[in-house]
C-alpha atoms as one frame of an Amber mdcrd trajectory, in Angstrom:
protein
  14.236 228.835  59.021  12.805 226.254  61.637  15.449 223.999  63.042  14.394
 220.404  64.080  17.515 218.946  64.619  17.326 218.198  68.655  19.696 219.500
  70.610  21.711 216.685  71.406  22.830 216.054  67.927  23.670 219.588  67.805
  25.649 219.120  70.659  27.725 216.339  68.981  27.990 218.232  65.372  29.363
 220.962  67.168  31.474 219.057  69.796  34.912 218.003  67.284  35.937 215.750
  70.540  32.562 213.549  70.327  32.439 213.943  66.621  36.287 211.686  66.096
  35.223 209.641  68.886  31.869 208.829  66.823  34.042 208.136  63.817  36.537
 206.140  66.221  33.431 203.886  67.246  32.221 203.277  63.885  35.817 202.163
  62.535  35.642 199.885  65.971  32.281 198.480  64.737  32.755 198.104  61.064
  35.968 195.893  61.661  34.268 193.607  64.291  31.600 192.957  61.418  34.137
 192.533  59.411  36.085 189.805  61.613  32.861 187.768  62.205  32.347 187.954
  58.489  35.375 186.536  57.592  35.240 183.901  60.409  32.121 182.482  59.357
  33.172 182.517  55.536  36.368 180.362  56.580  34.390 177.737  58.415  31.825
 177.445  55.979  35.163 177.033  53.851  36.378 174.859  55.795  33.886 171.918
  55.512  33.881 171.841  51.840  37.001 169.711  51.215  38.938 171.204  47.768
  37.635 169.547  44.374  41.031 167.601  44.038  41.276 166.541  47.791  43.789
 163.547  48.171  42.744 159.875  48.515  45.449 157.808  48.659  44.422 154.984
  51.131  41.057 156.371  51.579  37.743 155.430  51.333  35.897 158.590  49.209
  32.424 157.611  50.104  30.258 157.025  52.458  26.353 156.301  53.130  26.624
 160.063  55.590  26.625 161.391  51.966  22.980 160.205  50.196  20.541 162.318
  50.374  18.101 160.849  47.668  14.903 163.324  48.597  16.583 166.565  47.956
  19.434 166.065  45.089  18.179 166.093  41.304  20.128 164.746  38.465  18.419
 166.940  35.585  17.727 164.864  32.942  19.274 161.739  33.874  17.968 158.669
  35.842  19.822 158.328  39.674  19.681 154.928  40.933  20.264 154.420  45.073
  18.467 150.391  44.855  17.131 148.540  42.807  13.116 146.745  42.750  12.942
 143.537  44.293  12.212 141.105  41.298  14.643 138.405  42.949  16.507 137.819
  46.057  19.867 139.502  44.701  22.148 142.283  45.594  24.445 143.907  44.091
  28.223 144.311  44.788  30.613 147.863  43.130  34.050 148.789  44.036  35.424
 152.388  44.045  38.072 154.454  42.452  41.427 151.001  41.776  44.324 152.489
  43.906  45.700 149.474  45.361  45.213 145.987  42.730  44.072 143.124  45.088
  44.685 139.149  42.827  43.042 137.531  45.956  39.170 139.186  44.725  40.140
 138.124  41.454  40.281 134.658  42.562  37.619 134.913  44.615  35.632 136.681
  41.134  36.466 133.633  39.308  35.979 130.885  42.088  32.651 131.776  42.915
  32.046 133.207  39.368  30.856 136.177  41.250  30.059 139.178  39.182  31.355
 142.848  40.461  30.983 146.438  38.480  33.862 148.696  39.512  33.759 152.631
  39.554  37.421 153.186  38.351  38.888 156.844  38.452  41.286 156.884  35.231
  44.821 157.582  37.144  43.817 154.736  39.437  43.081 152.927  35.983  46.721
 153.525  34.352  48.566 152.022  37.125  47.708 148.773  36.742  46.183 148.426
  32.833  46.933 144.486  33.276  45.116 143.570  36.450  41.854 145.425  35.113
  42.217 143.701  31.466  42.205 140.670  34.100  39.425 141.840  36.296  37.240
 142.256  32.985  38.026 139.039  31.980  36.971 137.421  35.202  33.662 138.898
  35.196  34.092 142.169  36.022  32.121 145.429  34.063  33.946 148.780  34.830
  32.008 152.208  34.935  32.928 155.932  35.314  34.699 157.432  38.237  36.113
 160.640  37.188  39.637 160.808  35.719  40.510 162.095  39.333  38.081 162.326
  41.955  37.394 165.818  42.332  34.231 167.330  43.900  31.837 167.666  40.339
  29.662 170.828  41.647  32.662 172.303  42.242  34.038 172.977  38.853  33.244
 174.957  36.112  30.878 172.939  32.699  33.728 172.774  30.568  35.581 170.390
  33.472  32.360 168.883  34.628  31.851 167.617  31.483  35.595 166.958  30.392
  35.962 164.149  33.930  32.767 162.697  33.055  33.709 161.686  29.045  37.168
 161.383  28.917  37.661 158.537  31.094  34.492 156.829  28.708  37.690 156.928
  25.720  40.184 155.894  27.577  38.013 152.824  29.093  37.059 151.740  25.520
  40.122 149.764  25.692  38.301 147.506  28.442  35.105 147.127  26.097  31.698
 148.555  25.180  31.557 152.565  26.028  30.462 153.302  29.839  27.156 154.452
  30.733  26.724 154.362  34.674  28.578 157.057  36.334  29.473 157.498  40.377
  29.914 160.760  41.151  33.024 160.849  43.249  31.750 161.422  46.775  28.026
 161.383  46.064  28.596 165.232  44.744  25.928 165.638  41.998  23.593 168.020
  40.947  21.387 168.728  37.949  24.099 170.867  36.227  26.195 167.113  36.787
  23.412 165.249  35.247  23.168 167.161  32.130  27.057 166.580  31.879  26.873
 163.045  32.606  23.712 162.415  29.855  25.578 164.677  27.219  28.321 162.760
  28.026  26.773 159.244  27.065  25.627 158.074  30.391  22.033 156.691  30.904
  22.441 156.361  34.930  24.111 157.816  37.927  24.454 154.746  40.706  24.664
 155.676  44.018  24.793 153.078  47.096  22.558 152.229  50.210  24.482 149.671
  51.762  28.367 149.457  52.413  30.903 147.799  53.375  33.684 149.525  55.585
  36.651 148.319  57.841  34.778 144.617  57.655  31.637 146.280  58.948  28.672
 145.900  57.110  26.476 149.239  57.351  22.302 149.609  56.100  20.550 152.575
  55.027  17.535 151.904  55.610  16.900 148.252  56.688  18.465 146.341  59.837
  20.089 144.071  57.242  20.265 143.302  53.393  17.644 142.787  51.143  16.737
 142.642  47.668  18.105 144.914  45.370  20.753 146.238  47.388  23.993 148.287
  45.819  26.492 147.494  48.208  29.582 149.883  48.055  33.591 148.650  48.685
  36.789 150.686  47.602  39.622 149.122  46.575  41.644 149.350  49.459  44.307
 146.959  51.489  42.989 144.014  52.897  39.943 143.883  50.162  39.772 140.580
  49.782  39.370 140.229  53.015  36.680 142.181  53.620  34.697 140.870  50.849
  34.704 137.459  52.025  32.885 138.799  54.947  30.664 140.043  52.628  30.029
 137.654  50.375  29.417 135.186  53.617  26.883 137.442  55.107  24.893 137.250
  51.648  25.289 133.765  52.082  23.986 133.238  55.293  20.993 135.245  54.386
  20.244 133.215  50.944  20.449 136.255  48.862  21.894 136.228  45.420  24.743
 137.822  43.555  23.048 139.522  40.433  24.957 141.289  37.854  24.082 145.064
  38.261  25.179 146.010  34.471  22.823 143.888  33.142  19.908 144.984  35.806
  20.343 148.558  34.533  19.836 147.409  31.057  17.304 144.556  31.576  19.675
 141.786  30.589  19.174 138.409  31.919  20.622 138.411  35.073  24.116 136.335
  35.972  23.817 135.280  39.311  25.869 133.465  41.665  24.365 131.087  44.679
  27.056 130.623  47.330  26.476 127.423  48.635  28.345 127.197  51.543  30.306
 129.666  53.189  33.620 130.611  51.940  36.850 129.930  54.459  38.648 132.919
  55.705  42.064 133.385  54.815  45.305 135.353  54.928  45.292 138.600  54.683
  47.056 139.575  51.150  49.264 142.686  50.348  47.747 144.827  47.675  49.721
 144.998  44.380  51.594 148.530  43.893  53.516 147.390  41.094  55.197 144.191
  39.452  53.961 141.082  38.833  50.789 140.255  40.341  50.851 137.534  42.562
  52.507 138.806  46.094  53.799 136.064  48.463  52.541 135.120  51.481  52.696
 138.160  53.943  55.472 139.149  51.261  55.987 142.695  49.599  56.463 142.944
  46.168  59.427 145.801  45.469  59.785 147.622  42.327  59.617 145.850  39.948
  58.006 143.134  42.017  58.666 139.427  41.498  56.800 137.822  44.277  57.774
 137.922  48.243  58.627 135.001  49.518  56.607 133.788  52.938  57.310 136.476
  55.325  59.818 138.045  52.802  60.392 141.116  50.825  61.447 141.752  47.334
  63.986 144.037  46.568  64.215 146.780  43.949  64.484 143.621  41.081  62.730
 141.982  43.204  63.746 138.083  43.200  61.557 135.990  46.082  62.511 136.874
  49.453  63.071 133.597  51.384  61.855 132.563  54.648  61.773 135.488  57.265
  64.446 137.080  54.513  65.105 139.994  52.060  66.216 140.408  49.151  69.047
 142.834  47.796  69.242 145.458  45.189  69.821 142.478  42.309  67.286 140.100
  44.942  68.435 136.612  44.947  66.923 134.996  47.813  67.278 135.539  51.398
  68.471 132.309  52.836  66.493 131.101  56.485  66.734 134.460  58.752  69.333
 136.025  56.357  69.844 139.230  54.473  70.831 139.029  50.908  73.038 142.007
  49.865  74.327 144.253  47.409  74.782 141.346  44.244  72.935 139.310  46.229
  73.810 135.726  46.947  72.129 133.895  49.414  72.739 134.522  52.904  73.178
 131.144  54.868  71.248 130.518  58.853  71.356 134.087  60.710  74.060 135.461
  58.207  74.884 138.079  56.361  76.115 138.059  52.863  78.527 141.349  52.057
  78.986 142.902  48.968  79.869 140.436  46.625  77.360 138.408  48.594  79.177
 134.471  48.895  77.051 133.226  51.812  77.568 133.790  54.949  78.006 130.902
  57.357  76.189 129.848  60.234  75.859 133.272  62.721  78.502 134.404  60.587
  79.187 138.002  58.508  80.555 137.974  55.296  83.196 140.349  54.300  84.214
 142.625  51.356  84.800 139.609  49.148  82.101 137.563  51.442  84.193 133.696
  51.749  82.091 132.031  53.884  82.230 133.354  57.339  83.123 129.588  60.480
  81.194 129.137  63.025  80.385 131.962  65.136  83.210 133.856  62.940  83.507
 136.906  61.053  85.490 137.031  57.736  87.728 139.546  56.935  88.969 142.063
  53.828  89.670 139.084  51.716  87.910 136.975  54.256  88.521 133.069  53.844
  87.083 132.521  57.499  89.336 133.006  60.442  87.017 131.361  63.072  86.806
 132.335  66.503  84.644 131.872  69.546  82.701 134.437  71.124  83.481 136.796
  68.001
């Protein structure tokens, strides 16, 4: 038998200490390799947000997510802008967590056609608002149930996310046939699921208005056919006014996107003059629709007064006042108490809430405090100086 094994290998195999060292080094190398692989995968997964990432008060899409040259949607048509047939642009607004009554007023006053891509769960919070949105000329289209990354889901989940809102939104008008995939995330499987659900178009965008800054994907300014993206976020009415004034300055009109996609005669808004910039309003959360000037509505939401905040049941707050639990109006710089009779000038009402006097504080049963005085427990007012 011929021994072809080199001498140093024979020495290693015959020496138990060298053999054990070889095994030890192999384990160390394997461990390092596994750690490197884990780290690379962790970094990769961290860069891919979870499919159901929270959206509260966030803008969910941006121009950075667009890659029209490399993404296919299978059988469905993807639209980033429209062919230039008239000098018009198209306004779209996404999500729906922060309805804004001032936007509806702008739509109604200037006859502005807007398409909103609405999350079903967001729409369920304020159904009356979205009925009003449609009544002033708005269109509602599909933005899924709860805004997941569609390409991260199973085929069954993709189909459900797209088709369920179509059924829910039938209460607002004809069946939807446009989809804006959350985060601009789609592929051919998403396109097939959308097509099977009755969607005709995946509508993307090529211009965005964010934090009152207009950003375009290709040209320095707006061009005819642009699809503009905004979001239902606090202060949207102010962003809208700035956008409308940019459009007016460039002598462009605002057309109805849904009509354009379906080949219908266009409803076009032509702004003849700049729109005055108004004071910012606070978005609705629950309750009635119109907050007061710089006021915030409460849980059931009657309007807040000038610089006032309404309470739980939400009667209007007075000038710089805050209403209490049952919410009678606060007086000038006053705060109403539990049952909420008006606070006097710079006064605070107590438990039963009779008015506090000038710079006074009412007590438990709350008879008025005198000038610079404090009322006691049963409190008809002992007037003091420098109390």
